C-alpha positions in Angstrom: 79.7 -73.1 -228.0 76.4 -74.8 -228.7 77.1 -77.2 -225.8 77.8 -74.2 -223.4 74.5 -72.6 -224.5 72.7 -75.9 -224.0 74.2 -76.3 -220.5 73.3 -72.7 -219.5 69.7 -73.3 -220.8 69.4 -76.5 -218.9 70.7 -74.8 -215.7 68.3 -71.9 -216.2 65.2 -74.2 -216.7 66.3 -76.3 -213.7 66.4 -73.2 -211.5 63.1 -72.0 -212.8 61.6 -75.4 -212.2 62.8 -75.6 -208.6 61.7 -72.1 -207.9 58.2 -72.7 -209.2 58.0 -76.0 -207.3 59.1 -74.4 -204.0 56.6 -71.6 -204.5 53.8 -74.1 -205.0 54.9 -76.3 -202.1 55.4 -73.4 -199.7 51.8 -73.1 -198.5 51.8 -76.8 -197.7 55.1 -76.5 -195.8 53.8 -73.5 -193.9 50.6 -75.3 -193.0 52.6 -78.3 -191.6 55.0 -76.0 -189.6 52.0 -74.1 -188.2 50.4 -77.3 -187.0 53.3 -77.8 -184.6 53.0 -74.2 -183.1 51.0 -72.9 -180.2 48.1 -70.5 -181.2 50.3 -67.5 -180.1 53.2 -68.6 -182.2 50.9 -69.2 -185.1 49.8 -65.6 -185.3 53.0 -64.0 -184.2 54.5 -61.1 -186.2 57.1 -61.4 -187.5 56.3 -65.1 -188.2 58.4 -67.8 -186.5 59.9 -70.2 -189.0 61.8 -72.9 -187.1 62.7 -71.5 -183.7 59.4 -71.9 -181.8 58.1 -74.2 -179.2 57.2 -77.4 -181.1 54.1 -79.1 -179.7 51.8 -82.0 -180.6 49.0 -80.5 -178.6 47.0 -79.4 -181.7 46.9 -82.9 -183.1 45.8 -84.3 -179.7 43.1 -81.6 -179.5 41.9 -82.3 -183.0 41.6 -86.0 -182.4 39.8 -85.5 -179.1 37.3 -83.1 -180.6 36.7 -85.0 -183.9 36.8 -88.6 -185.0 39.4 -88.1 -187.7 39.2 -91.7 -188.9 35.5 -91.4 -189.5 36.0 -88.4 -191.8 38.9 -90.2 -193.5 36.8 -93.3 -194.1 34.1 -91.2 -195.8 36.7 -89.5 -198.0 38.1 -92.9 -199.1 34.6 -94.2 -199.9 33.7 -91.1 -201.8 37.0 -90.9 -203.8 37.1 -94.6 -204.7 33.3 -94.9 -205.3 33.1 -91.9 -207.6 36.2 -93.0 -209.5 35.0 -96.6 -210.0 31.6 -95.4 -211.2 33.4 -92.9 -213.5 35.5 -95.6 -215.1 32.4 -97.7 -215.8 31.0 -94.8 -217.9 34.2 -93.1 -219.1 35.9 -96.1 -220.7 33.0 -97.0 -223.1 32.4 -93.4 -223.9 36.0 -92.7 -224.7 36.2 -95.9 -226.7 33.2 -94.9 -228.8 34.6 -91.4 -229.5 38.1 -92.6 -230.2 37.3 -95.6 -232.5 33.8 -94.8 -233.8 33.9 -91.0 -234.2 31.1 -89.0 -235.8 31.2 -85.5 -237.3 29.9 -84.3 -233.9 32.4 -86.1 -231.7 34.6 -83.1 -231.1 31.6 -80.9 -230.4 30.4 -83.4 -227.8 33.9 -83.4 -226.2 34.0 -79.6 -226.1 30.5 -79.5 -224.6 31.4 -82.0 -221.9 34.5 -80.0 -221.0 32.5 -76.7 -221.0 30.3 -78.1 -218.2 33.4 -77.8 -215.9 33.4 -74.0 -216.6 29.9 -73.7 -215.1 30.0 -72.1 -211.6 28.9 -74.8 -209.1 26.9 -72.3 -207.1 24.7 -71.8 -210.2 23.2 -75.3 -209.9 23.4 -75.6 -206.1 19.8 -74.9 -205.4 18.2 -77.3 -207.9 20.6 -80.1 -206.9 20.0 -79.4 -203.3 16.2 -79.6 -203.8 16.5 -82.8 -205.8 18.7 -84.4 -203.1 16.3 -83.3 -200.4 13.3 -84.8 -202.2 15.1 -88.0 -203.0 16.5 -88.4 -199.5 20.1 -88.1 -200.6 21.3 -85.3 -198.4 24.1 -86.2 -196.1 24.5 -89.6 -197.7 27.5 -91.2 -199.3 25.5 -92.4 -202.3 24.4 -88.8 -203.1 28.0 -87.4 -202.8 29.4 -90.3 -204.9 26.9 -89.4 -207.7 27.8 -85.7 -207.6 31.6 -86.3 -207.6 31.2 -88.9 -210.4 29.3 -86.4 -212.5 31.6 -83.4 -212.0 34.7 -85.5 -212.7 33.3 -87.6 -215.6 34.1 -85.0 -218.4 37.8 -84.9 -217.4 38.0 -88.7 -217.2 36.4 -89.0 -220.7 38.8 -86.4 -222.1 41.9 -88.1 -220.6 40.9 -91.6 -221.7 39.9 -90.4 -225.2 43.4 -88.9 -225.6 45.1 -92.2 -224.6 42.8 -94.3 -226.7 43.5 -92.1 -229.8 47.2 -93.2 -229.6 46.3 -96.9 -229.9 46.2 -98.1 -233.5 42.7 -99.1 -234.6 44.1 -102.0 -236.5 44.8 -103.8 -233.3 41.2 -103.7 -232.3 40.1 -104.7 -235.8 42.4 -107.8 -235.6 40.8 -108.7 -232.2 37.3 -108.4 -233.9 38.4 -110.7 -236.7 39.6 -113.2 -234.2 36.0 -113.2 -232.8 36.5 -110.9 -229.8 33.2 -109.5 -228.5 32.9 -105.8 -227.6 33.4 -106.5 -223.9 36.5 -108.6 -224.5 37.9 -106.1 -226.9 37.8 -103.4 -224.2 38.8 -105.6 -221.2 41.4 -107.8 -222.9 42.9 -105.6 -225.6 42.2 -101.9 -225.0 42.5 -101.8 -221.2 45.9 -103.6 -220.9 47.4 -101.3 -223.6 46.0 -98.2 -221.8 47.2 -99.0 -218.3 49.3 -95.8 -217.9 46.4 -93.7 -219.1 43.8 -95.4 -217.0 46.1 -95.3 -213.9 46.7 -91.5 -214.3 43.0 -91.0 -214.9 42.2 -92.9 -211.7 44.8 -91.0 -209.7 43.6 -87.6 -210.9 39.9 -88.5 -210.2 40.8 -89.7 -206.7 42.7 -86.4 -206.0 39.9 -84.2 -207.4 37.2 -86.1 -205.4 39.4 -86.0 -202.2 39.9 -82.3 -202.5 36.3 -81.4 -203.4 35.0 -78.9 -200.8 32.0 -77.0 -202.3 29.6 -79.9 -202.7 30.7 -81.7 -199.6 30.2 -78.6 -197.4 26.7 -77.9 -198.9 25.3 -81.4 -199.2 26.5 -83.0 -195.9 26.4 -82.3 -192.2 27.8 -85.3 -190.3 27.0 -88.8 -191.6 28.8 -88.6 -195.0 31.1 -85.7 -194.1 34.6 -86.2 -195.6 37.9 -84.5 -194.6 37.0 -81.2 -196.3 34.2 -80.8 -193.8 36.5 -81.9 -191.0 38.8 -79.0 -191.9 36.0 -76.5 -192.2 34.8 -77.3 -188.7 37.8 -75.5 -187.2 36.7 -72.2 -188.6 34.1 -70.6 -186.3 32.3 -67.3 -185.8 34.6 -66.7 -182.8 37.6 -66.7 -185.1 40.1 -69.0 -186.7 42.3 -71.2 -184.5 45.2 -71.3 -187.0 47.3 -73.9 -185.3 44.4 -76.3 -184.8 43.2 -75.5 -188.3 46.6 -76.3 -189.7 46.8 -79.6 -187.8 43.4 -80.6 -189.2 44.5 -79.6 -192.7 47.7 -81.6 -192.4 45.9 -84.7 -191.3 43.5 -84.2 -194.2 46.1 -83.8 -196.9 48.6 -86.3 -195.6 47.0 -89.4 -197.2 46.7 -87.8 -200.7 50.2 -86.4 -200.4 51.6 -89.8 -199.7 49.6 -91.4 -202.5 50.8 -88.7 -204.9 54.5 -89.1 -203.8 54.5 -92.9 -204.4 52.6 -92.7 -207.7 54.2 -89.6 -209.2 56.1 -91.6 -211.9 52.9 -93.3 -213.0 51.0 -90.1 -212.9 53.5 -88.2 -214.9 53.9 -91.0 -217.4 50.1 -91.1 -217.9 49.7 -87.4 -218.2 52.4 -87.1 -220.8 51.3 -90.2 -222.7 50.9 -89.3 -226.4 52.3 -85.8 -225.9 55.4 -86.7 -228.0 55.2 -89.1 -230.9 
């Protein structure tokens, strides 16, 4: 009886999981399908699912109109640059909070996380003016700084969670053996936290890759990433849905492939420490 109940429960949760997964993936699937349609098929009612005239014309038009690889190169620079800069600051900060906590440590963590709740538009004007005066508008350096700052609280929180699961006695033993602070972090802490660091890196790259608000407001052409590339296909004359879908597919393809091949590492890192 108990086994039958367990089986039914497992089947139920499996069905729910697949349903939720398909619902989440449906917009991506619809975007990919629309990218292979003509503009007329893209706006047809009722919508055409599979039986339509498949075409690669939209991808050819997108590539002719815009240099896709220039936008992609900017996205790679911004995602990797902001993530690398974030690790430089997040690892020591998380180490200090995990192994040398103070009575205010949790308050600091909550304050850092609360900054993510601030509407970005609320600080757009001062940041825009600062960037204008410092000559950082439409520059990779400026965008890397912004992406680094907005993702830093999440990176610190994730790394702090992983570091808390590591016994402090191990680090104490390393200190007794004469390890300096830098060696303690690089030779002891980092190797033991590879899953956590890897998942933090992946999440930071994904968040930086998908960031649209700041890239649209602080860039025009030189440092414009793929989010700006997508937005360029929305015009006052109307939305060209098939071409917009082709541009969106090209923009999300690299991060989808990265997520697919690193999903095990990402899930392992995100669930690290959840069950003791």
